[in-house]
Structures are given as structure tokens and as C-alpha cells.
C-alpha positions, 0 to 999 in steps of 0.5 A: 580628833581629825576635826581638831587637826582640820580646824587647826590647819584651816586656822593656820592656812587663814593666817598664812594667806592673810600674811601673804596678802599683807606682804603682796599688798605692801610690795604693790603699794610701795612700788606704785606709790614710792619713787626712789631717785637715781643715785641712791646707794642701796635702793633695794634695801631702802624699798625693804625698809619702806615695805616693813614700815608700811606693813607694820602700820597696816598690821597694827591697824588690823590688831587694833580693829581686832581689839588686841592692841592699839596701832600706836603701841604696836608700831612703837614696839616694832620701831623702838630698837635695842640698845647695842653693846659696848663700842671699842671706839666710843664712851657711851653714857645715859644722863639727864639734862634738866630731867630730859633723858639723853645719851652721850657718845664720846670718842675714846681717842685723845684729842689735841683740843676741844671737839665739836659737839653734835646734838641729834633729835631722832625722827618718828613723826613726834610719835615714834622713835627713841634714842635706842632706835637711832643709836647706830646713826649717832654712833656712826656720826661720833666715830666718823666725825670724831665729835661728841654726840648728844642724842635727846629722848624727848617726850612723844605725842599723843601722851604729851602734846605740843610744845612738850617735844620742842621744850625738851629739845630746847632744854637739852640744847641749852643745858649742853651749851652751858656745860659743853666744856665738861665734855671736852666740847668747844661751846662755839662749835655745836651743831644742832641736827635731826632727822624727819620730825627731829629736823623740824625740832632742830629748825625750831630750836635754832630759830629760838636760840641762834637767829639774830638780827642778821637772820642767819642761823648758826651751825645747824643741820635740818636732817630732812626738816620733816619729810615723810620717811622714806617717801623720797618724792617732794612731800608737799607736792604729793600731799597737795596733789592728793588733797586736791584730788579728794576735793574734786578740784579741776585738773588745772589746780593739781599742779599749782602751789596753792591749797584748797579753799575748804581749808581757809577756816583753819587759818582763822582758827590758828590765828585766833588760837595763837597770834591774838593771845600774846603767844609767840609761835615757833614759826618763821614770819609769814611771807607773800610772793611778789611776782613783780619783784620776784621776792618774798615780802613779809606780811603784817601780823594784822593782815587778813590771811586768805590762805594757809601760811604755807602757800604765801597767798599764791592762790589769789594770784593764780585765780586772778591770772585765770579769770583776768586776761592781761593784754600782751601776756601769752596764754600757756597750757600750764600755770606756774607761781611766777610771772610768765616770761616775755614774748621774746623768750619764745621762738617760732617753730622751724621744723614741721611736726611729723606723726610717727608710727611703729612699723610691725616688720622691723620696729623702725619709727617711720613718718606717717604721710611724709609729704603732708607732714612737710607742709606747715600750716599758716598759724605759727607754733611757738616753743619755749626757748631753753634756759 
């Protein structure tokens, strides 16, 4: 009997230790890899949410390795949310827009005229999330803006591959635009919005429905337009830097806006799969940065693409800069995606550089070898002028 108790205590201790290790590892990962900018209202709560999301993903992976359940199913279960009770300020209905489940939030207070409509696509990387998990957000929007909010329950991947998510959002949007008056909404005042992956879907739907010859979209809010939540650093910069480090590229490549040469074949596969079979992809037109005109210029559809569509050919321009030194252009310790400023933008240093060291007695910063530091060498040192 004592052996059984000892075994149970041992198993319990193992689970407790594993849980503590998971919590500590999650907190360490969050603190070392996530930066919250100044001005965030509740940074502590944001870190807690981020840590919970990371811990959920890690725990789901552990359960998948143990053969208990898949990481996808576990993560969906943890993020699915619950349908809240009645709201004294809102009418809430679950309907179908062309076989697409939606939830409509209508203010109870009477309105003198027709209200604005807000179509909202939830986030979750196209694999997670639901109208239940984003119900607090939709309720808040409907209450504070006194608008009719439509939350769309689009199909999720990987069970439903692209373009199922886009088609569901497009179907729900067109249906609501046609029947907006039935819900007391002005058809000319409909906003399409979304968060994270929903922002990407909102941009795609707006591009399909509202971008006209002027090139200007109608009312739309691309919540975050697919930025990994809740990593608030610039997602593309972080992802590129990590991939370049893994590719073993030199340090001068890490802070530039180009991709890896090893990914060039993906562009050819993309072009073969879509553009050459009469398929019109839901993407903005390809553009290339022109350093002389300081503008984005469109590329022809039959133009050979040397780089992924997201870098607009900057890699080739940067390689030419590094390999071919042009006369009259100053060298720089950093490389940027725009042309170097003229020589007139630089100013000669007027003050000598002093080497400082901290005094162990009083903690003051004192110049080291002051008399020698006042002697300027003959070589002019240049600083970039501010502005």
C-alpha cells in the first residue's frame, strides 16, 4: 500500500514539475522574444495572454507527441470561447448568409435613421477562432458605435483549404450588402473589418468588391492585416531576420529588405500554379521599387520574377550596390532599400570623440586621456545630418 502511495506521489510530482517547467519556459520565451511598445494600456495583461497562447501551443504539441490528441484540436478547444448570455443593450441572432453561419448584433435603442453596418472576420491564422471567441469584441463594437455588427463563421483550415475562407467571407459580405435594409443598415455605409487573419480576409474582400478604377477601396478596416498576434514587433522584419540567420547569410544581409536566394524557386512554382492557367489570384499587383523615381512601379505579368512578390526586386538592387561601387557615392556602414543621400546631406564632425570610463569612486563619467582626445586627426569624420 505504501508503494502505491509513493508511486502516486512520484507521478504527481512529475506532473507538477513538468507544469512548473512549462510555465517558467513560457514566461522566459515571452520576455526574451516579445517586445511591447510604450503606450499599451495594459502590458501585464497582454503578456499574460501571450504566455497563455504560447503555453497552450506547447502543451498541445506535448499531448500530440504522447498520442493523446492532436495539437490542432487541443488548441481549438482552448481558444474556442463560450457564447455569452443576453446583453441588455443588444439583440443577438444566429443566422445563415448563403450557408455561411453568421451572428448579428443589433442595438436595442431606437435610431432616427439607418445605422451603419460592420462586417467582422475573426482572427486565428485561418485555423483557429470562432464567432464565440470574438463575441466580446463584436459586442463592444456594436454597443460603442451603435452599429449593426455581423460576425462571420468562415470555414477553417486544414480541413477546408484556400480559398474556402475567402469564399465564405465574400459570400457573407455580398449577402449582407444586398439585404442590409432588412436589418436597418444603410447599404452605402458598410464597413468591412477583421483581426489578424481576418484582416487579411477583409483586405481580399475589399479588393474584390470595392477597388475600382480609382484604386481606392471603400470603407474598410484591416484590423491588423495578418500580423502574428500578439507579437507587436514588425512581423515581416522579425520573420525575415530569423530565416536569414537560419540560412547562414552574412550579417550585412540581416537588416535589409530582401529575401533568401534559396526561396526563388517558390516564386516560379507560384507563377506556374496560378498566373499561367487563367486564374486571377486575390493579390495586389506586383510592384518594383524604383530608386531613381522613388516610387513603386508595376511589373508586367510576363516579366521574369527573380524574388518573392513581397520584396519587389530589392535584392537585385542591393546586390548591385554591394558589388559595383559607383563614382561619387559615399560608402556606408549600413545598407538601405532607398538611394543614398547626396554628399551635401553629411556634415563634418566639429567635436572630438572622447573615450569615457566610469570612475569606481563616485560613478561619474570622466574623459580618459583628455589632452590626447582633444587632438583631432587629419582624416575628416562625417556624421549624417539630422532630418
